Steps between C-alpha positions, in 0.01 A plus 500: 500500500220247444756230409692558825178488702396176327836336576489612863146366540604165351803476728289605799250216439783247472664628818172491693447140393848397616462691828171322570658162421791572736265612776302177465821295513615680815164453669482133399856423605450627853146382576631197684679588822445875473207726551443561130329830576827641633711400197459736209682686226555873477583686183734796511697707252386642168210256453355586839536873439357481149821625341600175328606508138512213252851395612432527875531201728249401766608524862321264740578411860364204695391619845358333808738208526604401849861384507 
């Protein structure tokens, strides 16, 4: 059980780092010409619910764009 927990913690840290990078990219890309406070990312799925396993993907949506 400890080995599984260690792997999940390692994957979780990597995922959080990538999610933060993507959020910064989204914010930076839309600062010009958009109200950057309204553009954001939302996580959903197993990561958001805390049910992610080592093989789970990360579901993110970009919200607040005005088309």
